[in-house]
C-alpha positions, 0 to 999 in steps of 0.5 A: 623202339628205343625209349627216352625220358621226358621231364616236365614241370606242372602244377601239382593240382593240375597233375592230380586232376588230370591223372584222375580223369585219365584213369577213368579213361583207362590211361596213365599219364605216360600213355596220354602224353605219348598219344598226344605226341603221336598226334602232333607228329601225325598231324604236324600240328597241335591236335586241338584248337588253341584260342583265347577264352570267350568273353562271356557276358550276361547277354552271351549266356542268353543264347538266341534270346538277346533282344527278345527278353525285357525286364519289367520295372514293376514286378507286380504288373506282370504278376497281375497279367499272369493271374488274369491269364490263369 
């Protein structure tokens, strides 16, 4: 198999971070890029989903608790209720 060179430009900080993670996985940058390109050819597509980031709001971070939680205007009231409970 004949080999060829590919020159790419990337952010230097991104490169260092990626190299560190890849090294932990036992890959060098060249091997990782070859794995990526092999998957592109095999799948005839980019081998992962590309989408816009989710718009994270305070309610989105609550998971399934939306509408089930409420904030008390008076923090002493709930504390008194808690003391009565105890």
